[in-house]
C-alpha positions as CSV (number, residue, x, y, z in Angstrom):
1,M,126.9,89.5,129.1
2,T,130.3,89.9,128.6
3,K,131.5,92.8,126.7
4,K,132.6,90.6,123.8
5,R,129.5,88.7,123.7
6,Y,127.5,91.8,123.8
7,F,129.5,93.4,120.7
8,F,129.5,90.1,118.9
9,L,125.3,90.0,119.1
10,I,125.1,93.7,117.9
11,L,127.2,93.0,115.1
12,I,125.3,90.0,113.9
13,L,121.9,92.2,114.4
14,G,122.8,94.6,112.7
15,T,124.0,93.1,109.8
16,L,120.9,91.4,109.5
17,T,119.4,95.0,110.0
18,A,121.9,96.4,107.2
19,L,120.7,93.4,104.5
20,G,117.7,95.6,103.0
21,P,119.4,99.0,102.8
22,F,122.6,97.3,101.5
23,S,120.5,95.3,98.5
24,I,118.9,98.4,97.6
25,D,122.1,100.7,97.4
26,M,124.5,98.2,95.8
27,Y,123.0,97.8,92.4
28,L,122.3,101.7,91.8
29,P,125.6,101.9,90.0
30,G,124.7,99.4,87.2
31,F,121.6,100.6,86.3
32,P,122.7,101.8,82.9
33,T,124.2,98.4,82.1
34,I,121.5,96.5,83.2
35,A,119.3,98.6,81.2
36,Q,121.6,98.3,78.1
37,D,122.2,94.2,78.5
38,L,118.1,93.6,79.2
39,K,117.4,96.1,76.4
40,T,115.3,98.4,78.5
41,T,115.3,101.6,79.2
42,V,116.6,102.7,83.1
43,A,113.3,103.9,83.9
44,R,112.1,100.4,83.2
45,V,115.3,98.9,85.6
46,S,114.1,101.1,88.2
47,L,110.6,99.7,88.6
48,S,112.7,96.7,89.9
49,L,113.9,99.1,92.8
50,S,109.8,99.9,93.2
51,S,109.0,96.2,93.1
52,F,111.5,95.4,95.9
53,F,109.8,98.3,98.1
54,I,106.3,96.5,97.5
55,G,107.9,93.2,98.6
56,I,109.7,94.5,101.7
57,S,106.7,96.5,102.7
58,A,104.6,93.1,102.6
59,G,107.1,90.8,103.6
60,Q,107.1,92.9,107.2
61,L,103.6,91.5,108.2
62,L,104.3,88.1,107.0
63,Y,106.7,87.3,109.2
64,G,105.7,88.7,112.4
65,P,103.4,85.7,113.1
66,L,105.9,83.3,112.3
67,L,108.9,84.7,114.1
68,D,105.9,84.3,117.5
69,R,104.4,80.8,116.2
70,F,108.0,79.0,115.5
71,G,110.3,81.1,117.1
72,R,112.9,83.5,115.9
73,K,115.4,81.5,114.2
74,K,113.7,79.0,111.7
75,P,111.6,81.7,109.8
76,L,114.6,83.3,109.9
77,Y,116.6,80.6,108.1
78,V,114.0,80.8,105.6
79,G,113.9,84.0,104.6
80,L,118.0,84.1,104.1
81,V,117.7,80.7,101.8
82,V,114.5,82.3,99.4
83,Y,117.1,85.8,99.2
84,I,120.2,84.2,98.8
85,L,118.2,82.1,96.0
86,A,116.8,85.0,94.6
87,S,119.9,87.2,94.3
88,I,121.3,83.8,92.3
89,G,118.1,84.6,90.2
90,C,118.9,87.8,89.3
91,M,122.0,87.1,88.0
92,S,120.6,85.1,85.4
93,V,117.7,87.3,84.1
94,R,116.9,87.5,80.3
95,S,114.3,90.2,80.9
96,I,113.6,93.0,82.9
97,E,110.2,91.4,83.8
98,A,112.3,88.8,85.2
99,L,114.8,91.1,87.4
100,I,111.2,92.8,88.7
101,V,109.7,89.4,89.9
102,L,112.9,88.1,91.5
103,R,113.6,91.4,93.2
104,F,110.5,91.1,95.1
105,V,111.1,87.6,95.9
106,Q,114.5,88.9,97.1
107,A,113.0,91.1,99.1
108,I,110.4,88.8,100.8
109,G,113.5,87.3,102.1
110,S,115.1,89.9,103.2
111,C,112.2,91.0,105.0
112,A,113.3,88.1,107.7
113,A,116.4,89.5,108.8
114,A,115.0,93.5,109.2
115,V,112.3,92.1,111.4
116,A,113.9,89.1,112.9
117,S,116.8,91.3,114.2
118,I,114.4,94.2,115.8
119,T,112.4,91.6,117.2
120,M,115.4,89.9,118.9
121,V,116.5,93.1,120.3
122,R,113.8,92.8,122.5
123,D,114.5,89.4,123.3
124,L,118.2,89.4,124.3
125,F,118.6,92.9,125.4
126,P,117.0,94.5,129.2
127,V,114.3,96.7,127.7
128,K,115.7,99.7,129.4
129,D,118.7,99.4,126.9
130,N,116.8,98.8,124.0
131,A,117.3,102.2,122.5
132,K,120.8,102.6,123.1
133,V,121.0,99.1,121.0
134,F,118.6,100.4,118.6
135,S,121.2,103.5,118.4
136,L,124.3,101.0,117.7
137,L,122.3,99.1,115.1
138,M,122.1,102.6,113.2
139,L,125.8,102.7,113.5
140,V,126.1,99.5,111.2
141,V,123.0,100.5,108.9
142,G,124.0,103.7,108.5
143,A,127.2,102.8,106.9
144,S,125.1,100.6,103.9
145,P,124.5,104.3,102.0
146,M,127.8,104.9,102.4
147,L,129.5,102.0,101.3
148,A,127.0,100.1,99.2
149,P,127.0,102.2,96.1
150,T,130.5,102.8,96.1
151,V,131.5,98.9,96.4
152,G,128.7,98.3,93.8
153,G,130.0,100.8,91.4
154,Y,133.6,99.2,91.9
155,V,132.0,95.7,91.5
156,T,130.2,96.2,88.3
157,A,132.8,97.9,86.4
158,A,135.3,95.3,87.1
159,F,133.1,92.4,87.2
160,G,129.8,93.7,85.4
161,W,126.3,94.3,87.2
162,Q,125.5,90.4,87.8
163,S,128.4,89.9,89.9
164,V,126.5,92.9,92.8
165,F,123.9,89.8,93.3
166,L,126.9,87.5,93.6
167,V,128.0,89.4,96.0
168,L,125.1,89.9,98.0
169,S,124.2,86.2,98.0
170,V,127.8,85.8,99.7
171,I,127.0,88.1,102.1
172,A,123.5,86.3,102.9
173,G,124.8,83.1,103.3
174,L,127.9,84.5,105.4
175,I,125.2,86.1,107.7
176,L,123.2,82.9,107.2
177,L,126.0,81.1,108.8
178,A,126.3,83.6,111.4
179,T,123.1,83.2,112.6
180,V,123.0,79.5,113.1
181,F,126.5,78.8,114.8
182,F,126.6,82.2,116.9
183,L,122.9,83.9,117.3
184,P,121.2,82.2,120.8
185,N,117.9,81.2,120.4
186,S,115.9,84.3,122.2
187,Y,112.7,83.0,122.3
188,R,110.7,79.5,122.8
189,P,108.3,78.9,120.1
190,D,104.6,79.4,120.9
191,T,102.1,77.1,119.8
192,S,99.0,78.9,120.7
193,I,99.4,81.3,118.2
194,S,97.5,80.7,115.2
195,L,98.4,81.3,111.7
196,K,94.9,81.4,110.3
197,P,94.2,84.9,108.7
198,K,91.2,86.2,111.7
199,P,93.5,85.4,114.6
200,I,96.5,87.1,112.8
201,L,94.3,90.2,112.3
202,L,93.4,90.1,115.6
203,N,96.6,90.0,117.3
204,F,97.5,92.7,115.1
205,W,95.2,94.6,115.9
206,S,95.5,94.2,119.8
207,V,99.3,95.4,119.4
208,L,97.6,98.5,117.6
209,R,95.3,99.2,120.5
210,E,98.6,99.2,123.0
211,P,98.6,103.1,123.9
212,Q,102.4,102.9,124.0
213,F,102.6,101.1,120.7
214,Y,100.5,103.1,118.5
215,T,101.6,106.9,119.9
216,Y,105.4,105.9,119.3
217,A,105.1,103.9,116.3
218,F,102.9,106.1,114.5
219,T,105.2,109.0,115.7
220,G,108.2,107.3,114.5
221,A,106.7,106.3,111.1
222,V,105.4,109.7,110.6
223,A,109.1,111.2,110.9
224,F,110.7,108.3,109.3
225,S,109.1,109.0,106.2
226,G,111.0,112.0,105.9
227,L,114.0,110.2,105.1
228,F,111.8,108.8,102.2
229,A,111.1,112.2,100.9
230,Y,115.3,112.7,100.9
231,V,116.1,109.5,99.4
232,A,113.5,110.1,96.6
233,G,114.3,113.8,95.9
234,S,117.9,114.5,96.7
235,P,118.8,113.2,93.2
236,L,116.7,115.6,91.1
237,V,118.1,118.4,94.0
238,F,121.9,117.9,93.8
239,M,121.8,116.4,90.5
240,D,119.4,118.3,88.1
241,I,119.1,121.5,90.2
242,Y,122.5,122.0,91.6
243,R,124.0,120.4,88.7
244,V,126.5,118.2,90.7
245,N,127.9,115.1,89.2
246,G,127.2,111.5,89.9
247,K,130.8,111.3,91.9
248,V,130.1,114.6,94.0
249,Y,126.5,113.6,94.6
250,G,127.8,110.4,96.0
251,W,130.3,112.1,98.3
252,I,127.3,114.4,99.7
253,F,125.2,110.9,100.2
254,A,127.9,109.7,102.5
255,F,128.7,113.1,104.1
256,L,124.9,113.2,104.9
257,S,124.7,109.3,106.4
258,V,127.4,110.7,108.9
259,G,124.9,113.0,110.4
260,L,122.2,110.1,110.9
261,I,125.2,108.0,112.3
262,G,126.6,110.2,114.2
263,S,123.3,111.6,116.2
264,S,122.4,108.0,116.8
265,Q,125.3,107.5,118.9
266,L,124.9,110.8,120.5
267,N,121.8,109.5,121.6
268,S,123.7,106.4,123.5
269,W,125.1,109.4,125.9
270,L,121.6,111.2,126.0
271,L,120.3,108.0,127.4
272,K,122.7,108.4,130.5
273,K,121.0,111.6,131.5
274,Y,117.4,111.1,130.1
275,R,114.6,109.2,129.7
276,S,113.4,108.2,125.9
277,E,110.6,109.2,126.1
278,Q,112.2,112.9,126.9
279,I,114.7,112.4,124.1
280,V,112.1,111.9,121.5
281,F,109.7,114.5,122.5
282,G,113.4,117.1,122.5
283,A,114.5,115.6,119.3
284,L,111.0,116.5,117.8
285,V,110.9,119.9,118.5
286,C,114.2,120.3,116.9
287,Q,113.6,118.8,113.8
288,V,110.4,120.8,113.4
289,I,112.5,124.2,113.8
290,V,114.8,122.7,111.3
291,G,112.1,121.7,108.8
292,T,110.3,125.1,109.1
293,V,113.8,127.2,108.8
294,F,114.4,124.7,105.6
295,L,110.9,125.5,104.2
296,A,110.9,129.2,104.4
297,G,114.6,129.4,103.6
298,T,113.8,127.3,100.2
299,L,110.5,129.1,99.4
300,A,112.7,132.8,99.7
301,N,115.5,131.1,97.5
302,L,118.1,131.7,100.2
303,L,119.9,128.2,100.7
304,G,121.8,127.6,97.7
305,L,123.5,124.2,97.5
306,Y,125.7,124.4,101.1
307,G,122.3,126.0,102.8
308,T,120.3,123.1,101.3
309,I,123.3,120.3,102.5
310,A,123.8,121.9,106.0
311,M,120.0,121.6,106.7
312,L,119.2,118.2,105.7
313,F,122.8,117.2,107.5
314,L,120.4,118.4,110.5
315,F,117.3,117.1,109.4
316,L,119.2,113.6,109.7
317,S,120.5,114.1,112.7
318,C,117.6,114.9,114.5
319,L,116.0,112.0,112.9
320,G,118.6,109.6,114.1
321,I,117.8,110.4,117.7
322,T,114.6,110.0,117.2
323,N,114.0,106.9,115.7
324,P,115.6,104.6,117.8
325,N,114.2,106.0,120.9
326,A,110.6,105.4,119.2
327,A,111.3,101.9,118.1
328,A,112.5,100.8,122.0
329,L,109.2,102.8,123.2
330,S,106.8,101.1,120.6
331,L,108.1,97.5,121.6
332,A,109.0,98.0,125.0
333,P,105.4,96.7,126.0
334,F,105.3,93.1,124.1
335,S,107.3,90.1,124.9
336,K,105.0,87.4,123.5
337,N,103.8,88.8,120.6
338,A,107.1,91.3,119.8
339,G,107.3,89.5,116.4
340,S,104.1,90.8,115.4
341,A,104.6,93.9,117.1
342,S,108.2,94.7,115.0
343,S,106.0,94.0,111.8
344,L,103.7,95.8,112.3
345,M,106.0,98.9,113.3
346,G,108.3,98.0,110.1
347,A,104.8,97.7,108.0
348,L,104.3,101.5,109.4
349,Q,107.4,103.0,108.1
350,L,107.6,101.5,105.0
351,G,104.0,102.2,104.5
352,L,104.3,105.9,104.9
353,G,107.6,106.2,103.3
354,T,106.6,105.0,100.3
355,L,103.7,107.2,100.2
356,A,106.0,110.4,101.2
357,S,108.9,109.1,98.2
358,V,105.8,108.8,95.8
359,A,104.5,112.2,96.6
360,V,108.3,113.4,96.2
361,S,108.0,111.9,92.8
362,L,104.2,113.0,91.7
363,F,104.6,116.5,92.7
364,S,108.6,116.7,91.3
365,V,109.1,120.3,89.8
366,H,112.4,121.8,88.8
367,S,112.7,122.8,92.8
368,A,113.4,121.5,96.0
369,L,110.1,122.3,97.5
370,P,108.2,118.9,97.1
371,M,111.0,117.6,99.0
372,V,111.5,119.9,101.4
373,A,107.6,120.6,102.1
374,I,107.1,116.5,103.0
375,I,109.9,117.2,105.3
376,A,108.7,119.7,107.1
377,V,104.9,118.7,107.4
378,T,106.0,115.2,109.0
379,S,108.3,116.7,111.4
380,L,105.1,118.7,112.6
381,L,102.7,115.9,112.4
382,A,105.1,113.5,113.9
383,L,105.1,116.1,116.9
384,L,101.4,116.7,116.7
385,V,100.8,112.6,116.9
386,L,103.1,112.6,120.0
387,I,101.2,115.3,121.9
388,I,97.9,114.1,121.4
389,S,98.4,110.2,121.5
390,R,100.8,110.6,124.6
391,K,98.3,111.5,127.0
392,N,96.6,107.6,126.8
393,I,99.7,106.1,128.4
394,A,99.7,105.5,132.1
395,E,103.1,105.5,132.4
396,P,105.9,104.5,129.5
397,I,106.7,100.7,129.9
398,A,110.6,101.3,129.4
399,A,111.0,103.6,132.0
400,A,109.7,100.7,134.9
401,A,111.3,97.8,133.0
402,E,114.6,96.6,134.4
403,T,115.5,92.9,133.2
404,A,114.8,90.7,130.3
405,A,115.3,87.2,129.9
406,V,117.8,85.5,127.1
407,V,117.1,82.1,126.4
408,H,119.7,79.7,125.3
């Protein structure tokens, strides 16, 4: 594979992965305008965000068997078309109820892009390079929280909130064209895979029983749930407690995203010297130390605004190293049913992450403590899961694998 082709594949897979996050962040600045136009409240508008999270969680399990049964590209085409149609529908809604439903449908469509891109990493690249590829994908994905709210704010101010969904549909259309003409067929359809409920559940169970999968999928999902706690809790912490305005909060959010992006690229350098399983363990140890210091500083009321920003930056930096390696190790044992493994891994991440964000909301007080406590606890739990479960792995498959076939 030439460097040019390698870069182009990473770019397409990265945009597929980023479609969901971009869909979440881009319309956030338009909440007040949406509420005014649809004659409702901002709280009701936020339910359209909740329905998107529910849809993207449910869709993870839907597309895994489809990608294994029909190949990678056909389900991806269907998902992107569903996304485009739902985005166009969001432009013309006249009630908040319709927006909530269409955002759910839009999320179902975006799941095809997320699951397919992760699965195709396993198809297209040597297993030993998967962690590096996931780090490069995170570079593209990590740009979404930096760009999407800013772009969405300008688009909303200039053309109205409906235009945000027009932009999203155009983006999805361009991704669809790139997928059709430039993305290779990385997997031949497997007609032996049944789409009946019982075989699908048995297939998921066979994936879940693989020691390397459940060790690193649960480790990564528990660790990643701290990110959801941060996303759910940071508006309260920065805008309510520390009284920064919306623009300053946006800059803080962008700065913290640099930690996630930068560390994921540091991971590419670390992979030249260490194995993925070594890096995951080291990063989690650092994450636990950061979480413990963060929790102690918050309880003692010692951190303040800048201290909180610094601790969140360190936490996200650890996560940027943990996540790509855990994902690569989770998928390494699979080739035939990599789609199912990818969707199950995504469902675990989003399911546990949703629980973490709900917990932050339920225990919300005028304090950063709920957010920080969940970050500290999930970091410790992830390390414990890794230490206890990895004893069941005879030898990590990513360490032994050397090649992966590409089907054109």
